[in-house]
C-alpha positions as CSV (number, residue, x, y, z in Angstrom):
1,M,-27.7,15.7,12.7
2,S,-29.8,12.6,13.4
3,I,-30.2,10.1,10.6
4,R,-33.8,9.6,11.9
5,R,-34.9,13.1,10.8
6,H,-33.9,12.2,7.2
7,I,-34.9,8.6,7.0
8,F,-37.8,9.2,4.6
9,G,-35.5,10.9,2.1
10,V,-33.0,8.1,2.3
11,S,-35.6,5.5,1.8
12,A,-37.0,7.4,-1.2
13,L,-33.5,7.6,-2.8
14,L,-33.1,3.9,-2.2
15,G,-36.4,2.9,-3.7
16,M,-35.6,5.0,-6.8
17,C,-32.3,3.4,-7.1
18,L,-30.5,6.8,-7.3
19,P,-27.0,7.6,-6.2
20,L,-26.6,9.9,-3.1
21,S,-25.5,13.4,-3.7
22,G,-22.4,14.7,-1.7
23,A,-24.5,16.6,0.7
24,Q,-27.0,13.7,1.3
25,A,-24.1,11.4,1.9
26,E,-22.6,13.9,4.4
27,E,-25.9,14.1,6.4
28,I,-26.0,10.3,6.5
29,N,-22.5,10.0,7.7
30,Q,-23.0,12.3,10.5
31,G,-25.7,10.0,12.0
32,L,-24.4,6.6,11.0
33,P,-23.8,5.1,14.4
34,E,-27.6,5.1,14.8
35,M,-28.1,3.3,11.6
36,S,-28.2,-0.5,11.4
37,F,-25.7,-2.4,9.3
38,D,-28.2,-3.6,6.9
39,A,-29.7,-0.3,6.3
40,Y,-26.1,1.1,5.6
41,V,-25.3,-1.7,3.2
42,Q,-28.4,-0.7,1.2
43,I,-26.9,2.9,1.0
44,L,-23.7,1.5,-0.4
45,A,-25.6,-0.8,-2.7
46,A,-27.5,2.3,-4.0
47,K,-24.2,4.0,-4.6
48,A,-22.7,1.1,-6.4
49,R,-26.0,0.9,-8.5
50,G,-25.6,4.5,-9.3
51,E,-22.1,4.0,-10.6
52,G,-23.2,1.3,-13.0
53,V,-22.8,-1.9,-11.1
54,R,-25.2,-4.6,-12.2
55,E,-28.1,-5.7,-9.9
56,S,-27.1,-9.3,-10.1
57,T,-23.5,-8.4,-8.9
58,I,-24.9,-6.3,-6.0
59,A,-27.1,-9.1,-4.9
60,A,-24.3,-11.6,-5.0
61,M,-21.8,-9.3,-3.1
62,T,-24.2,-8.2,-0.3
63,Q,-26.2,-11.4,0.2
64,G,-25.9,-12.5,4.0
65,L,-23.6,-9.7,4.9
66,T,-23.1,-9.2,8.6
67,P,-20.8,-7.0,10.5
68,S,-17.6,-8.6,11.5
69,D,-16.6,-8.2,15.2
70,R,-13.2,-9.4,14.3
71,V,-12.6,-6.8,11.7
72,I,-13.8,-3.9,14.0
73,A,-11.5,-5.2,16.8
74,L,-8.5,-5.2,14.6
75,D,-9.2,-1.7,13.3
76,R,-9.7,-0.3,16.6
77,A,-6.4,-2.0,17.8
78,Q,-4.6,0.1,15.2
79,P,-2.3,2.7,16.8
80,G,-2.9,6.4,16.4
81,T,-0.2,9.1,16.1
82,P,2.4,8.0,18.7
83,S,3.5,10.6,21.1
84,R,6.8,9.1,22.0
85,T,10.0,10.6,20.7
86,G,12.2,7.4,20.3
87,Y,12.1,4.7,17.6
88,P,12.7,1.1,17.8
89,L,16.1,0.0,16.3
90,L,16.1,-0.9,12.7
91,A,18.7,-3.7,12.8
92,P,16.6,-6.2,14.7
93,Y,13.6,-5.7,12.2
94,I,16.0,-6.2,9.2
95,S,17.4,-9.3,10.8
96,R,13.8,-10.7,11.1
97,H,12.5,-9.6,7.7
98,V,15.6,-9.9,5.5
99,N,16.6,-13.4,6.6
100,S,18.3,-16.2,4.8
101,T,14.9,-18.1,4.1
102,R,13.2,-15.0,2.5
103,I,16.4,-14.1,0.6
104,A,16.7,-17.8,-0.7
105,S,13.0,-17.8,-1.8
106,G,13.3,-14.3,-3.4
107,R,16.2,-15.4,-5.4
108,R,14.3,-18.6,-6.6
109,T,11.3,-16.5,-7.5
110,Y,13.4,-13.9,-9.4
111,Q,15.2,-16.5,-11.4
112,A,11.9,-18.3,-12.2
113,N,10.5,-15.0,-13.5
114,Y,13.7,-13.5,-14.9
115,A,12.5,-13.2,-18.5
116,V,9.3,-11.5,-17.4
117,S,11.2,-9.3,-15.1
118,R,13.5,-8.1,-17.9
119,D,10.5,-7.2,-20.1
120,I,8.8,-5.4,-17.2
121,E,12.1,-3.4,-16.6
122,K,12.2,-2.3,-20.2
123,T,8.5,-1.2,-20.1
124,F,8.3,0.5,-16.7
125,G,12.0,1.0,-15.6
126,V,11.4,-0.8,-12.3
127,P,14.0,-3.5,-11.5
128,G,12.8,-7.0,-11.1
129,E,14.5,-7.5,-7.7
130,I,12.4,-4.6,-6.3
131,I,9.2,-6.0,-7.6
132,T,10.1,-9.4,-6.3
133,A,11.0,-7.9,-2.8
134,I,7.6,-6.2,-2.6
135,W,5.9,-9.6,-3.4
136,G,8.0,-11.2,-0.8
137,H,7.0,-8.8,1.9
138,E,3.4,-8.6,1.1
139,T,2.5,-12.3,0.9
140,N,5.6,-14.2,1.1
141,Y,5.7,-14.7,-2.6
142,G,2.0,-15.6,-2.8
143,S,2.0,-18.2,0.0
144,Y,-0.5,-16.3,2.0
145,M,-3.0,-13.6,0.6
146,G,-5.5,-13.5,3.4
147,N,-8.9,-15.2,3.9
148,F,-11.3,-12.5,5.1
149,D,-14.3,-12.0,2.9
150,L,-13.6,-8.6,1.4
151,A,-17.2,-7.7,1.0
152,Q,-17.8,-8.1,4.7
153,S,-14.6,-6.5,5.7
154,L,-15.1,-3.4,3.7
155,A,-18.8,-2.9,4.5
156,T,-18.0,-3.4,8.2
157,L,-15.1,-0.9,8.1
158,A,-17.4,1.7,6.2
159,W,-20.3,1.1,8.7
160,E,-18.0,1.5,11.7
161,G,-17.1,4.9,10.6
162,R,-13.5,5.6,11.8
163,R,-12.4,5.9,8.1
164,R,-15.9,5.8,6.5
165,E,-15.2,7.8,3.3
166,L,-12.3,5.6,2.5
167,F,-13.9,2.3,3.0
168,A,-17.2,3.2,1.5
169,G,-15.4,3.9,-1.7
170,E,-13.4,0.8,-1.5
171,F,-16.6,-1.3,-1.0
172,V,-18.0,0.2,-4.1
173,D,-14.9,-0.5,-6.1
174,L,-14.9,-3.9,-4.9
175,L,-18.4,-4.4,-6.5
176,K,-17.0,-2.9,-9.7
177,I,-14.3,-5.6,-9.6
178,A,-16.9,-8.3,-9.1
179,D,-18.9,-6.9,-12.0
180,Q,-15.9,-7.7,-14.1
181,G,-16.5,-11.4,-13.5
182,Y,-14.6,-12.1,-10.3
183,P,-16.7,-14.2,-7.9
184,R,-17.1,-13.4,-4.3
185,S,-15.5,-16.7,-3.4
186,M,-12.3,-15.3,-5.1
187,L,-12.5,-11.9,-3.5
188,K,-10.8,-12.7,-0.2
189,G,-7.8,-10.9,1.5
190,S,-6.7,-9.0,4.5
191,W,-9.1,-7.6,7.2
192,A,-8.4,-4.1,5.9
193,G,-9.5,-4.9,2.3
194,A,-6.2,-5.6,0.6
195,F,-6.0,-8.6,-1.8
196,G,-4.1,-10.7,-4.3
197,N,-0.3,-11.2,-4.4
198,P,0.5,-7.5,-4.3
199,Q,-2.1,-6.7,-1.7
200,F,-4.0,-3.9,-3.6
201,L,-7.0,-2.2,-2.3
202,P,-10.0,-2.2,-4.8
203,S,-9.3,1.4,-5.9
204,V,-5.7,0.6,-6.6
205,Y,-6.6,-2.5,-8.6
206,L,-9.1,-0.6,-10.8
207,K,-6.5,2.2,-11.4
208,L,-3.3,0.3,-11.7
209,A,-3.6,-3.6,-12.2
210,V,-2.2,-4.8,-15.5
211,D,-3.0,-7.8,-17.7
212,G,0.6,-8.8,-18.1
213,D,-0.1,-12.3,-19.8
214,G,-2.6,-11.0,-22.2
215,D,-5.5,-13.2,-21.3
216,G,-7.9,-10.3,-21.0
217,R,-8.0,-10.5,-17.2
218,K,-6.1,-8.7,-14.5
219,D,-5.6,-11.7,-12.3
220,I,-3.3,-10.7,-9.4
221,W,-4.4,-13.9,-7.5
222,N,-3.1,-16.5,-9.8
223,S,-1.0,-15.0,-12.6
224,R,2.6,-14.2,-11.9
225,Q,2.8,-12.0,-15.0
226,D,-0.2,-9.9,-13.9
227,T,1.2,-9.6,-10.4
228,L,4.6,-8.4,-11.4
229,Y,3.4,-6.1,-14.2
230,S,0.8,-4.5,-11.6
231,I,3.4,-3.9,-8.9
232,A,5.7,-2.3,-11.5
233,N,2.9,-0.1,-12.8
234,Y,2.2,1.0,-9.3
235,F,5.9,2.1,-8.8
236,H,5.9,3.7,-12.3
237,D,2.8,5.7,-11.4
238,A,4.4,6.8,-8.1
239,G,7.4,8.2,-10.0
240,W,10.1,5.5,-10.0
241,R,13.2,6.7,-11.7
242,A,14.7,4.1,-14.0
243,G,18.5,3.5,-13.7
244,Q,18.6,4.9,-10.1
245,P,19.0,2.9,-7.0
246,W,16.7,3.2,-4.0
247,G,19.7,4.1,-1.9
248,V,23.3,3.1,-1.1
249,E,25.1,2.5,2.1
250,A,27.3,5.3,3.2
251,R,30.4,5.7,5.4
252,V,29.8,8.5,7.8
253,P,33.0,9.9,9.6
254,S,33.6,9.5,13.2
255,G,31.9,12.3,15.0
256,F,29.7,13.4,12.1
257,D,26.6,15.1,13.5
258,V,23.7,13.9,11.3
259,D,21.3,16.1,13.2
260,Q,23.1,19.1,12.1
261,Y,21.5,18.4,8.6
262,K,18.1,17.5,9.8
263,S,15.3,18.6,7.5
264,E,13.3,21.7,8.6
265,L,10.3,20.6,6.5
266,T,7.3,18.8,7.9
267,S,5.8,16.2,5.5
268,P,2.0,16.6,5.2
269,V,1.9,12.6,5.2
270,C,3.7,10.2,7.5
271,P,5.6,13.0,9.2
272,R,7.2,10.7,11.9
273,V,8.6,8.6,8.9
274,H,10.0,11.5,7.0
275,E,11.3,13.6,9.9
276,R,14.1,10.9,10.3
277,H,15.5,12.0,6.9
278,S,18.2,14.6,6.5
279,Q,18.1,17.6,4.1
280,W,18.4,16.8,0.4
281,K,21.9,17.1,-1.0
282,T,23.7,15.8,-4.0
283,V,25.9,12.9,-3.5
284,G,28.9,15.3,-4.5
285,E,27.8,17.6,-1.6
286,W,27.8,14.7,0.8
287,K,31.2,13.6,-0.3
288,A,32.5,17.1,0.3
289,L,31.1,16.8,3.9
290,G,33.0,13.3,4.3
291,V,30.0,11.1,3.7
292,W,31.0,8.5,1.2
293,P,28.7,6.0,-0.7
294,Q,29.8,2.4,-0.6
295,A,28.3,1.6,-4.0
296,V,28.2,3.3,-7.5
297,I,26.0,6.3,-7.6
298,G,26.2,9.5,-9.6
299,D,27.4,12.7,-7.9
300,D,24.5,14.7,-9.2
301,V,21.9,12.4,-7.6
302,M,19.8,14.1,-4.9
303,T,19.8,12.0,-1.8
304,S,18.9,12.2,1.9
305,L,21.1,10.8,4.7
306,F,19.5,8.2,7.0
307,Q,21.3,6.8,10.1
308,P,18.4,5.2,11.9
309,D,20.2,3.5,14.8
310,G,22.4,6.4,15.8
311,P,26.1,7.4,15.6
312,G,28.5,4.6,14.7
313,T,25.8,2.4,13.1
314,P,25.0,1.8,9.4
315,A,23.9,4.7,7.4
316,W,22.3,5.2,3.9
317,L,22.0,7.9,1.3
318,L,18.4,7.4,0.0
319,T,17.1,8.6,-3.3
320,G,13.8,9.6,-4.6
321,N,13.1,6.0,-5.3
322,Y,13.1,5.3,-1.7
323,R,10.1,7.6,-1.3
324,V,8.4,5.5,-4.0
325,I,8.7,2.4,-1.8
326,L,7.1,4.5,1.0
327,E,4.2,5.1,-1.3
328,Y,3.5,1.4,-1.1
329,N,3.7,1.3,2.7
330,C,4.8,4.5,4.7
331,S,7.1,2.9,7.1
332,N,11.0,3.2,7.2
333,Y,11.1,-0.3,8.5
334,Y,9.1,-1.7,5.5
335,A,11.0,0.4,3.0
336,M,14.4,-0.3,4.2
337,S,13.7,-4.1,4.5
338,V,12.3,-4.0,0.8
339,G,15.4,-2.2,-0.5
340,L,17.8,-4.5,1.4
341,L,16.0,-7.5,0.4
342,A,16.0,-6.5,-3.2
343,D,19.8,-5.9,-3.0
344,E,20.2,-9.4,-1.6
345,I,18.0,-10.9,-4.3
346,A,20.1,-9.3,-7.0
347,R,23.5,-10.4,-5.7
C-alpha cells in the first residue's frame, strides 16, 4: 500500500503531535521506500513525542540529520543466513583474540577494579573476570567505543528498512536517554547503534544500565563502576548461575564420536550456533561415556559437549552460563573467546 495514499493522515497526526497507532505504523512501514528521510524522521519524532520525550530534546537530536551512506553500506554488507555446511576453525580465532596483549591488559584491568568486582559478584553472582573479558572484547577495555553519531546511525537504519521495527524503537529509546541529560555529542558509538564501554543498544541501556558509583547517573562511557555493574546486571538478567563455570575443557577418548550425541533440537534463534552443541547430559553421564572434565565441576551439572575443530582437537563441556554469554553475542567464536580470556585473566 503506497504511503502517498495516506500522506494526509500522516501529516494530520504529526501536526497534532499524536503517536502513531500500530495499524498506522504498519501502513507507513509498507510504503517507506517512497518516503523521504526528513519525512520519516518526523514520524520517529512524533513517536518519541507521544512517549514523553521533551520537545527540546527532539529538536537537539534531530537537527541537521541526514541519512548516512556509510551506515547503509555497512548494514547491507552484513551476511545473511549462510548456506555452507562447514565452519572456520576456532583455534586461529582464539589465538588472535585471546593473545598475550589482551590477557595482560585484562589482568591489569581486573586488578585495578578488584574491590568493585568482588562487590559485584556478591550482588549479581557474576565473576569479575567474565565481566572484564566482555569489556575487553567489546571495546578493548574502553580504548575504542565508536565515533558514529548514534542519532544519524539509528535514524538511517530505521529509514532504510531492512530491520525497521528494531531500529525505529532504538532511535526513540536513544531520545529517551538524551532526555535524561546526555548530550548528542556524548551519544556516539558503533554504526549499528551500540555505545559505551559495554556496547549496549539504547533499549538495553534503558532496561539494564546501573548506577554503580551512586552519583545518580548511569554513565557507561566514563564510569568504570557503572560499566561493570551494568554488564553484570545484563548477565544476571540473562540467567547467569552463580558458582558455576561457563565451561571446562574435557578429555575425549580416542575414537569418540561426538556426532552420535548431536542434539536433535533446532534452536529458534541462531540455529547454526546451537547446532554445533551436543545433547545435554550431566557431567556424571559424560564421565560414564569416557569424557572427563579437566577442571573441577560437579557431577550433577548439566553440560553440552563441544569439539569445534573436530576429532583429536580440544573439547569443552559447556554449562548454561555459556548460553548466557551467547545472549551477549550469538557466536561460538565470541563466546569461547570470552570464556577462555576470562580463565586467563583469573589465573
